[in-house]
C-alpha positions in Angstrom: 0.0 0.0 0.0 3.0 2.3 -0.3 4.1 4.8 -3.0 0.6 5.4 -4.1 0.8 9.2 -4.7 1.8 9.1 -8.4 -0.6 6.3 -9.2 -3.4 8.0 -7.3 -2.8 11.2 -9.2 -3.1 9.4 -12.6 -6.3 7.6 -11.5 -7.7 10.9 -10.1 -6.7 12.8 -13.3 -8.1 10.0 -15.5 -11.4 9.4 -13.7 -11.6 13.0 -12.8 -11.3 14.0 -16.4 -13.8 11.4 -17.5 -16.3 12.4 -14.9 -15.7 16.1 -15.6 -16.5 15.6 -19.3 -19.4 13.3 -18.3 -20.7 15.9 -15.9 -20.7 18.7 -18.5 -22.3 16.3 -21.0 -25.1 15.7 -18.6 -25.6 19.4 -18.0 -25.7 20.0 -21.8 -28.1 17.1 -22.5 -30.4 18.0 -19.6 -30.6 21.6 -20.6 -30.9 20.9 -24.3 -33.6 18.3 -24.3 -35.5 18.9 -21.0 -36.3 16.3 -18.4 -38.6 14.1 -20.5 -36.3 13.6 -23.5 -33.2 13.5 -21.3 -35.0 10.8 -19.3 -35.4 8.8 -22.6 -31.7 9.1 -23.2 -31.0 7.8 -19.6 -33.3 4.9 -20.2 -31.6 3.9 -23.4 -28.2 4.1 -21.7 -29.6 1.9 -18.9 -30.6 -0.7 -21.5 -27.1 -0.4 -23.0 -25.5 -0.9 -19.6 -27.3 -4.3 -19.2 -26.1 -5.4 -22.6 -22.6 -4.3 -21.7 -22.5 -6.9 -18.9 -23.3 -9.7 -21.4 -20.5 -8.4 -23.7 -18.0 -8.5 -20.8 -19.1 -11.2 -18.3 -16.3 -10.1 -16.0 -13.5 -10.5 -18.6 -12.2 -7.0 -17.9 -11.7 -7.7 -14.2 -10.2 -11.1 -14.8 -7.8 -9.7 -17.4 -6.8 -6.9 -15.1 -5.9 -9.3 -12.4 -4.1 -11.6 -14.8 -2.0 -8.7 -16.2 -1.2 -7.6 -12.6 -0.1 -11.1 -11.6 2.2 -11.3 -14.7 0.5 -14.4 -16.0 1.0 -13.4 -19.6 2.5 -16.8 -20.5 -0.8 -18.4 -19.7 -3.2 -15.8 -20.8 -1.9 -13.2 -23.3 -3.4 -9.8 -23.9 -4.6 -10.9 -27.4 -6.5 -13.7 -25.7 -8.7 -11.3 -23.8 -8.9 -8.7 -26.5 -10.4 -11.0 -29.1 -12.7 -12.7 -26.5 -14.2 -9.3 -25.7 -14.6 -8.4 -29.4 -16.3 -11.7 -30.1 -18.7 -11.4 -27.1 -19.6 -7.8 -28.1 -20.5 -8.7 -31.7 -22.7 -11.6 -30.4 -24.4 -9.4 -27.9 -25.1 -6.7 -30.5 -26.9 -9.2 -32.7 -28.9 -11.0 -30.0 -29.8 -7.9 -28.0 -30.7 -5.9 -31.1 -33.3 -8.5 -32.0 -34.7 -8.5 -28.4 -34.8 -4.7 -28.2 -36.6 -4.4 -31.5 -39.5 -6.6 -30.3 -39.6 -5.7 -26.5 -39.5 -1.9 -27.1 -41.7 -1.9 -30.2 -44.4 0.1 -28.6 -42.0 3.0 -27.8 -40.2 3.6 -31.1 -38.2 6.6 -29.8 -36.8 4.6 -26.9 -36.3 1.5 -29.2 -34.3 3.5 -31.8 -32.2 5.2 -29.1 -31.4 1.9 -27.4 -30.4 0.3 -30.7 -28.1 3.1 -31.6 -26.5 3.1 -28.1 -26.2 -0.7 -28.5 -23.8 -0.2 -31.4 -21.3 1.4 -29.0 -20.5 -2.0 -27.6 -18.2 -2.7 -30.5 -15.8 0.3 -30.1 -16.1 -0.3 -26.3 -14.7 -3.8 -26.8 -11.7 -2.4 -28.5 -10.7 -0.4 -25.4 -7.9 -2.1 -23.4 -8.1 -0.3 -20.0 -7.8 -3.8 -18.4 -4.2 -4.1 -19.8 -3.0 -0.7 -18.5 -4.8 -1.2 -15.2 -3.1 -4.5 -14.8 0.4 -3.2 -15.4 -0.5 0.0 -13.6 0.3 2.4 -16.4 -2.6 4.8 -15.7 -1.3 7.7 -17.8 -2.5 6.0 -21.0 -6.0 5.5 -19.6 -6.0 9.1 -18.6 -5.1 10.2 -22.1 -7.7 8.0 -23.6 -10.4 9.2 -21.2 -9.7 12.8 -21.9 -9.7 12.3 -25.7 -12.9 10.3 -25.4 -14.6 12.9 -23.2 -13.5 15.8 -25.4 -14.8 14.2 -28.5 -18.2 13.4 -26.9 -18.8 16.8 -25.3 -17.3 18.7 -28.2 -19.3 16.7 -30.7 -22.5 17.3 -28.8 -22.0 21.0 -28.5 -21.0 21.4 -32.1 -23.7 19.2 -33.6 -26.6 18.4 -31.3 -29.6 20.6 -30.7 -33.0 19.9 -29.4 -33.9 18.4 -32.8 -31.0 15.9 -32.9 -31.9 13.3 -30.4 -30.5 10.4 -32.4 -27.2 12.0 -32.9 -26.4 11.6 -29.2 -25.6 7.8 -29.4 -23.8 8.2 -32.7 -21.4 10.8 -31.2 -21.1 8.6 -28.1 -19.9 5.7 -30.2 -17.4 7.8 -32.1 -16.0 9.1 -28.8 -15.5 5.5 -27.6 -13.7 4.7 -30.8 -11.4 7.7 -30.4 -10.5 6.5 -26.9 -9.9 2.9 -28.1 -7.7 4.0 -30.9 -5.6 6.1 -28.5 -4.9 3.1 -26.2 -4.2 0.8 -29.2 -1.7 3.2 -30.7 0.4 3.4 -27.5 0.2 -0.4 -26.8 3.7 -1.8 -26.4 3.0 -5.3 -25.0 5.2 -8.3 -25.6 2.6 -9.8 -28.0 0.6 -8.1 -30.7 -3.1 -7.8 -30.0 -3.7 -9.0 -33.6 -2.2 -12.5 -32.7 -4.8 -15.2 -33.2 -6.1 -16.4 -29.8 -6.3 -19.9 -28.5 -10.1 -20.3 -28.7 -10.0 -23.5 -26.7 -9.2 -21.5 -23.6 -12.1 -19.2 -23.9 -14.5 -21.5 -22.2 -12.3 -21.6 -19.1 -11.9 -17.8 -19.2 -15.6 -17.2 -19.4 -16.2 -19.7 -16.6 -13.7 -18.0 -14.3 -14.8 -14.5 -15.2 -18.5 -15.4 -14.8 -18.2 -15.3 -11.0 -16.7 -11.8 -11.1 -19.1 -10.7 -13.9 -22.3 -11.9 -12.2 -21.2 -10.3 -8.9 -20.4 -7.0 -10.7 -23.7 -7.0 -12.6 -25.7 -7.5 -9.4 -23.6 -4.9 -7.6 -24.2 -2.5 -10.4 -27.9 -3.1 -10.4 -28.1 -0.3 -7.9 -27.0 2.1 -10.7 -28.6 0.5 -13.7 -32.1 -0.5 -12.4 -33.5 2.7 -10.7 -34.0 4.6 -14.0 -35.7 1.6 -15.6 -38.0 1.1 -12.5 -38.7 4.9 -12.3 -39.5 5.0 -16.0 -41.9 2.1 -15.6 -43.8 3.2 -12.5 -43.5 7.0 -12.9 -42.5 9.0 -16.0 -39.6 9.8 -18.3 -39.4 13.2 -16.7 -38.9 11.7 -13.3 -36.1 9.6 -14.8 -34.4 12.8 -15.9 -34.8 14.4 -12.5 -33.3 11.3 -10.8 -30.4 11.0 -13.2 -29.4 14.6 -12.6 -29.4 14.0 -8.8 -27.5 10.7 -9.1 -24.9 12.2 -11.5 -23.7 14.4 -8.6 -23.4 11.3 -6.5 -21.3 9.7 -9.1 -19.0 12.7 -9.2 -18.3 12.4 -5.5 -17.8 8.6 -6.0 -14.6 9.5 -7.9 -12.7 9.1 -4.6 -14.2 5.7 -4.2 -13.2 4.7 -7.7 -9.6 5.9 -7.1 -9.1 4.0 -3.9 -10.8 0.9 -5.2 -8.6 0.7 -8.3 -5.5 1.0 -6.2 -6.9 -1.4 -3.6 -7.4 -4.2 -6.1 -3.8 -4.4 -7.4 -2.1 -3.7 -4.0 -4.3 -5.9 -1.9 -3.7 -8.8 -4.3 0.1 -8.4 -3.8 -0.1 -7.9 0.0 -2.4 -10.9 0.4 0.1 -13.1 -1.5 3.3 -11.8 0.3 2.2 -10.8 3.8 -1.4 -11.9 4.5 -1.0 -11.3 8.2 -0.7 -7.5 7.5 -4.0 -7.3 5.5 -6.6 -7.0 8.4 -5.0 -4.0 10.0 -4.3 -2.2 6.8 -7.8 -2.8 5.5 -9.4 -1.8 8.8 -7.8 1.6 8.5 -8.8 1.9 4.9 -12.4 1.0 5.7 -12.6 3.7 8.4 -11.3 6.4 6.1 -13.6 5.2 3.3 -16.6 5.6 5.5 -15.4 9.0 6.7 -14.8 10.4 3.3 -18.2 9.1 2.1 -19.8 10.8 5.1 -18.1 14.1 4.3 -19.4 13.8 0.7 -22.9 13.2 2.0 -22.8 16.4 4.2 -21.5 18.5 1.3 -24.1 17.3 -1.2 -27.0 17.6 1.3 -26.4 21.3 2.0 -25.2 22.4 -1.4 -28.0 20.8 -3.4 -30.4 23.8 -3.3 -27.6 25.9 -4.9 -25.9 23.5 -7.3 -28.8 21.9 -9.1 -30.6 25.1 -10.2 -27.2 26.7 -11.1 -26.1 23.7 -13.2 -29.3 22.4 -14.7 -31.8 25.2 -14.4 -34.9 25.9 -12.4 -36.7 23.2 -14.3 -34.8 20.5 -12.4 -35.7 21.7 -8.9 -37.4 18.4 -8.3 -33.9 16.9 -8.2 -33.0 18.7 -5.0 -35.1 16.6 -2.7 -33.9 13.4 -4.5 -30.3 14.5 -4.0 -30.8 15.1 -0.3 -32.1 11.6 0.1 -29.5 10.0 -2.2 -26.5 11.7 -0.4 -26.8 8.9 2.3 -25.9 6.5 -0.5 -22.2 7.6 -0.4 -20.9 6.2 2.9 -22.6 2.9 2.2 -21.1 2.5 -1.3 -17.7 3.5 0.0 -17.8 0.8 2.6 -19.2 -1.7 0.1 -16.2 -1.1 -2.1 -13.9 -2.2 0.7 -15.7 -5.5 1.1 -16.2 -6.1 -2.6 -12.7 -5.3 -3.8 -11.3 -7.2 -0.8 -13.0 -10.4 -1.9 -11.9 -9.8 -5.5 -8.3 -9.1 -4.4 -8.2 -12.3 -2.3 -9.4 -14.4 -5.3 -12.7 -15.2 -3.5 -14.7 -14.9 -6.7 -17.4 -17.3 -5.8 -18.0 -15.6 -2.4 -18.2 -12.3 -4.3 -20.7 -13.7 -6.8 -22.8 -15.3 -4.0 -22.9 -12.2 -1.9 -23.8 -9.8 -4.8 -26.3 -12.2 -6.3 -28.1 -12.4 -2.9 -27.7 -8.7 -2.2 -28.4 -7.5 -5.7 -31.5 -9.7 -6.2 -32.9 -8.4 -2.9 -32.0 -4.9 -3.8 -33.9 -5.1 -7.1 -37.0 -6.6 -5.3 -36.8 -3.8 -2.7 -36.6 -1.1 -5.4 -39.5 -2.6 -7.3 -41.5 -2.5 -4.1 -40.5 1.1 -3.8 -41.9 1.7 -7.2 -45.1 -0.1 -6.4 -45.9 2.5 -3.7 -46.4 5.1 -6.4 -44.6 7.5 -4.1 -41.5 8.8 -5.8 -39.7 9.7 -2.5 -40.3 6.2 -1.3 -38.7 4.9 -4.4 -35.6 7.0 -3.8 -35.4 5.8 -0.2 -35.5 2.3 -1.5 -32.3 2.9 -3.5 -30.5 3.7 -0.2 -31.9 0.7 1.5 -31.0 -1.5 -1.5 -27.4 -0.4 -1.3 -27.5 -1.2 2.4 -28.7 -4.7 1.6 -25.9 -5.3 -0.9 -23.3 -4.0 1.6 -24.6 -6.3 4.3 -24.7 -9.3 2.0 -21.1 -8.7 0.8 -20.0 -8.2 4.4 -21.4 -11.5 5.5 -19.2 -13.3 3.0 -16.2 -11.0 3.5 -16.1 -11.8 7.3 -15.6 -15.5 6.4 -12.2 -14.5 5.1 -11.2 -11.6 7.3 -12.9 -9.8 10.3 -12.3 -6.1 10.4 -14.2 -5.5 13.7 -15.5 -2.1 12.5 -19.2 -2.7 13.4 -19.3 -0.3 16.4 -17.3 2.3 14.5 -19.7 2.2 11.5 -22.9 2.4 13.6 -21.5 5.3 15.7 -20.3 7.2 12.7 -23.6 6.8 10.8 -25.4 8.0 14.0 -23.2 11.1 14.3 -23.7 11.7 10.6 -27.5 11.7 10.9 -27.4 13.9 13.9 -25.0 16.4 12.3 -27.1 16.8 9.1 -30.3 17.1 11.2 -28.9 19.8 13.5 -27.3 21.6 10.5 -30.7 21.8 8.8 -31.9 24.0 11.6 -29.0 26.5 11.4 -30.3 29.7 9.7 -27.2 31.0 8.0 -26.0 30.9 4.4 -25.6 27.5 2.7 -21.9 27.3 2.2 -21.0 28.4 5.8 -23.4 25.9 7.3 -21.9 23.1 5.2 -18.4 24.0 6.3 -19.5 24.3 9.9 -21.2 20.9 9.9 -18.3 19.1 8.1 -15.9 20.7 10.6 -18.0 19.8 13.6 -18.5 16.2 12.3 -14.7 15.7 11.8 -13.8 17.2 15.1 -16.3 15.1 17.0 -15.0 11.9 15.4 -11.5 12.8 16.4 -12.4 13.9 20.0 -14.5 10.7 20.5 -11.6 8.5 19.3 -13.4 7.1 16.3 -10.6 8.6 14.2 -7.3 8.3 16.0 -4.0 10.1 15.7 -2.4 7.0 14.2 -5.1 6.9 11.6 -4.3 10.5 10.6 -0.5 9.7 10.6 -1.2 6.5 8.4 -3.0 8.6 5.9 -0.3 11.2 5.8 2.3 8.5 5.2 0.4 7.0 2.3 0.0 10.4 0.7 3.6 11.5 1.0 5.4 8.3 0.4 
């Protein structure tokens, strides 16, 4: 877990750039098309996200781990590259037929979904898994920035309120630009054009399926809410929800950065010094929950300012949604510790089992939230669904390692709820009250001993070394 500063910078710069472009893209699309048509775009993207899983099946995570473990003599980069391309072509054909018939009564959504589906092919050409595995994050950064610039620039230059179907076309072209960038700088020991050993693909798919199934169910908390809201409520409500959740995803950049580093470094530590893992991971977990909680406080208090400023007064309905969704952050940060821990330890079956149980329960809970016909109840169900997934993954994780952070987690969440509640009654400007609540929350955790001096020193060492 040492010498992470440079790697963290490239991950932050990469994902930060991608999310920055994605954030501005959301603003442009939301303002250009309005909540209803933007909601249709979000629904089409949600359909595409489901198809993406079938085109990957966990191959990307498996390939990342294989490259990190230097197993290229057993599974070469070309082996994974052609497998992903083949799966994507098959999924495009099969899913295209299914979408044509299932969405036949909504031709606009059907056409959008089919156009977004075509992006699976350029997406399969991207080789982030290779650079993640060898921890050369700068090329992923370059690719993400080029991809984001092409997408946002293309939308601004071409798309107006009359060009709905141009959105997925420009999206596919941006993915292709990012893929070409990574392919041009590829310097692996073997050419990606080398013919693969097809006989090994069945084993690859079998091994990756545990990771893929787990990842799919874990991601259900992101993919399914727009679809459920679209079914029980309206396309406009999908647009409002997506705007609120986009801000959640921006804050989750910190989660992504830590998790990406965690996967490679925990795998190495687990192999070389497994006895050191519990204490290191315990500290990481405490900081993850803390940073997630700080993000919750920030979004809760700044939401009445940031949503109208970025998206316009027409999206004021997103403010209440964001205030509810902000409690999603500390849960998903903690969930990442357990999930990436299981993956790093090679406990793929435990990961799949936990996320299948948790994800299935989460989808049922969100559907029940939709059945209430109360939109706020549906949004609350998203938080409870993430809690179910986190608990399910924790149950399997503790079979491998016990972190003993239960009391810490309960106390911190209690203090978080109290801090936000009390802050809501302070009648001063939004920004000062947000700073006051974050400061008081942090100080209380330190004074109470939930965050200790050695935790602070550990964090300093990891940043500076």
